[in-house]
C-alpha positions as CSV (number, residue, x, y, z in Angstrom):
1,M,8.2,35.2,-55.1
2,A,9.0,37.7,-53.1
3,A,10.7,37.1,-49.2
4,S,7.7,37.8,-46.7
5,V,9.2,39.4,-43.6
6,G,8.6,40.0,-40.4
7,T,7.5,43.0,-37.9
8,T,10.5,44.4,-35.7
9,P,11.3,47.2,-34.1
10,G,12.3,50.4,-35.9
11,G,11.3,48.4,-39.6
12,T,10.9,45.1,-40.6
13,T,13.3,42.0,-41.5
14,P,13.1,39.4,-44.1
15,A,11.7,36.5,-42.5
16,G,14.6,33.3,-41.4
17,M,16.8,36.5,-41.3
18,T,18.4,37.6,-38.3
19,P,19.1,41.5,-37.3
20,A,22.4,43.0,-37.5
21,G,25.3,42.4,-35.4
22,T,23.8,38.7,-34.1
23,T,23.8,35.4,-35.4
24,P,22.3,32.2,-34.9
25,E,24.2,31.0,-32.7
26,S,24.3,33.9,-30.7
27,E,20.9,33.8,-30.1
28,K,20.8,30.8,-28.7
29,D,22.8,31.6,-26.7
30,T,21.6,33.5,-25.4
31,E,18.4,31.5,-25.1
32,F,20.5,29.4,-23.1
33,Q,22.1,31.5,-20.8
34,E,18.4,33.3,-19.8
35,H,17.2,29.2,-20.0
36,E,20.0,28.6,-17.4
37,G,19.1,31.3,-14.9
38,I,15.6,29.3,-14.2
39,L,15.8,28.4,-10.6
40,C,18.6,29.9,-10.3
41,P,20.8,30.1,-7.5
42,D,20.9,26.7,-6.6
43,F,19.5,25.8,-3.8
44,L,21.5,22.5,-3.0
45,S,25.1,22.4,-4.7
46,V,26.2,19.1,-6.2
47,A,28.6,18.4,-3.4
48,Q,25.7,18.4,-1.2
49,I,23.5,16.3,-3.5
50,T,25.5,13.5,-3.9
51,E,26.1,13.3,-0.3
52,M,22.7,13.2,0.7
53,L,22.0,10.4,-2.0
54,V,24.1,7.9,0.3
55,E,22.6,8.3,3.3
56,D,19.6,6.8,4.8
57,I,16.8,8.8,6.3
58,D,18.7,9.8,9.5
59,G,21.6,10.4,6.7
60,V,19.9,12.9,4.9
61,Q,18.1,14.9,7.6
62,Q,21.9,15.2,9.1
63,K,23.1,16.6,6.4
64,L,19.9,19.1,6.1
65,E,20.2,20.3,9.4
66,K,23.9,21.0,9.0
67,F,23.1,22.5,5.6
68,L,20.3,24.8,6.7
69,N,21.9,25.7,9.7
70,F,19.0,25.1,11.8
71,R,20.3,25.2,15.7
72,N,17.2,24.8,17.5
73,L,14.9,21.5,16.0
74,Q,13.8,20.4,19.7
75,T,12.2,24.2,21.1
76,C,11.9,25.9,17.4
77,L,8.7,24.5,15.1
78,K,9.1,26.7,12.3
79,E,12.8,24.8,12.1
80,A,11.6,22.0,12.0
81,S,9.4,21.7,10.5
82,L,10.8,23.8,7.6
83,L,13.3,21.0,7.9
84,D,10.7,17.5,7.7
85,Y,9.6,20.1,4.1
86,Y,13.1,19.5,3.0
87,V,14.0,15.7,4.0
88,S,10.3,14.9,2.1
89,G,11.4,16.4,-0.8
90,F,14.4,15.0,-1.2
91,L,13.3,11.9,-0.2
92,W,10.5,11.6,-2.2
93,A,13.0,12.7,-5.1
94,R,14.9,9.8,-4.6
95,G,12.2,7.7,-4.4
96,M,11.1,8.8,-8.3
97,D,14.9,8.1,-9.4
98,F,15.9,11.2,-10.8
99,S,19.1,13.5,-11.7
100,I,21.6,15.0,-10.2
101,I,20.1,18.2,-12.3
102,Q,16.6,17.2,-11.7
103,Y,17.4,16.8,-7.7
104,S,19.1,20.7,-8.0
105,K,15.7,21.8,-9.8
106,F,13.3,20.0,-7.7
107,M,14.8,21.2,-4.1
108,T,15.1,24.7,-5.2
109,L,11.6,24.5,-6.9
110,L,10.4,23.6,-2.6
111,D,12.3,26.1,-1.9
112,M,11.3,29.3,-4.1
113,L,7.9,28.3,-3.4
114,L,8.1,28.9,0.2
115,H,10.8,32.1,-0.5
116,N,7.4,33.0,-2.8
117,L,5.6,32.6,0.4
118,K,7.8,34.4,3.4
119,T,9.6,37.6,1.6
120,L,6.3,38.2,-0.8
121,H,3.4,37.5,0.8
122,M,2.5,35.6,-2.5
123,S,-0.5,33.8,-1.8
124,I,-2.3,30.1,-2.9
125,E,-3.8,31.4,-6.3
126,D,-0.1,34.0,-7.3
127,S,2.2,30.6,-6.1
128,I,0.2,27.9,-8.6
129,K,0.4,30.6,-10.7
130,W,3.9,31.1,-10.5
131,L,4.5,27.3,-10.4
132,R,3.0,26.5,-13.8
133,E,5.2,29.6,-15.5
134,V,8.4,28.1,-13.8
135,M,6.8,24.4,-14.9
136,A,6.5,25.8,-18.5
137,E,10.0,26.5,-19.1
138,I,11.6,23.6,-17.6
139,G,9.0,20.8,-18.3
140,P,7.5,19.5,-21.6
141,S,5.3,22.3,-22.9
142,H,8.6,24.5,-23.3
143,S,9.1,25.0,-26.9
144,Q,9.7,22.2,-28.9
145,K,13.1,23.9,-30.8
146,N,14.2,23.4,-27.7
147,E,13.0,20.4,-26.1
148,E,16.5,19.2,-25.6
149,W,16.1,21.7,-22.5
150,N,13.0,20.6,-20.9
151,I,14.2,19.1,-17.7
152,F,11.2,17.0,-16.4
153,D,9.1,14.9,-18.5
154,V,5.4,14.9,-18.7
155,K,5.0,12.3,-16.2
156,Q,7.9,13.9,-14.3
157,A,5.8,17.1,-14.4
158,N,2.4,15.6,-13.6
159,A,4.4,13.6,-10.5
160,I,5.7,17.4,-8.7
161,V,2.1,19.2,-9.6
162,D,1.2,16.2,-7.5
163,Y,3.3,15.9,-4.8
164,L,3.4,20.1,-4.4
165,K,-0.2,19.8,-4.2
166,V,-0.3,17.4,-0.6
167,S,3.2,18.5,0.5
168,L,3.0,22.7,0.5
169,F,-0.3,23.5,-1.0
170,Q,-3.3,21.3,1.1
171,H,-1.4,23.2,3.7
172,Y,-0.3,26.4,2.6
173,K,-1.9,27.8,5.2
174,L,0.0,26.1,8.3
175,Y,3.3,27.7,6.5
176,E,1.7,31.6,6.7
177,F,1.4,31.0,10.5
178,L,4.7,29.9,10.8
179,F,6.1,32.7,9.0
180,F,4.2,35.8,9.7
181,S,2.5,34.3,13.6
182,A,4.4,35.3,16.4
183,R,5.8,32.3,18.5
184,E,3.2,32.5,21.5
185,E,0.8,32.2,19.2
186,I,1.5,28.7,17.5
187,V,-0.2,27.5,20.5
188,I,-2.0,23.5,20.2
189,G,-5.4,23.3,18.1
190,T,-4.1,25.8,16.1
191,E,-3.6,23.1,13.1
192,T,-7.6,21.8,13.5
193,K,-9.0,25.9,13.1
194,I,-7.0,26.0,10.0
195,N,-7.6,22.5,8.6
196,E,-11.6,23.6,9.1
197,K,-10.3,26.6,6.7
198,L,-8.6,24.6,3.8
199,Q,-11.8,22.2,3.7
200,I,-13.4,24.8,2.8
201,Q,-10.9,25.7,0.0
202,E,-10.1,22.1,-1.2
203,E,-12.4,22.1,-3.9
204,A,-11.8,25.2,-5.6
205,F,-7.9,23.7,-4.8
206,N,-8.3,20.6,-7.2
207,A,-10.1,22.3,-10.2
208,R,-6.7,24.5,-10.0
209,T,-4.2,22.3,-9.4
210,E,-5.8,19.9,-12.6
211,K,-5.4,23.4,-14.6
212,L,-2.2,23.4,-13.7
213,K,-0.8,20.1,-14.7
214,K,-3.1,20.9,-18.3
215,A,-1.0,23.4,-18.7
């Protein structure tokens, strides 16, 4: 029986064979390196995570305050809000009984979502799309041949999506306001005004997150 062929740039290669100069092992190493690059660099080091795991709530807050070099928590709403975001995320992850690598990737995920908002001005729709792509790489929907690379199982991935919904996405306008508004504009009553807009978006948002969990 003739061997089937698969199309490759510049010609054809018999199915099951690798291009000249490569081996199955080298291809696997390349895939592994690409996978390792997901959610890098790490937001927290293994040493920092290990330090916080033995702390109570106040200790976790103090450690993160030090690691993030926050010095104006009493007067800076942005620093106080960001510290609460990261502390809450770490404590939630502790309740999930994550491994060190899971802590690392989850905290980096939290940080990169804010980074995308702050530096790329990423909309909530684009953030959800980005999250879907990342979870496809580190979650249970990744290729079966690389199942050992899945950092989170189905239950954990769904829990992460649910957590991000209530911790970040439902307050996305507030974080946009923190990053892009002048300090003097951050006054009492602003959150109420923004929450009115959030209520209008709630139904459409719930539909988008349900699609993300099923992706």
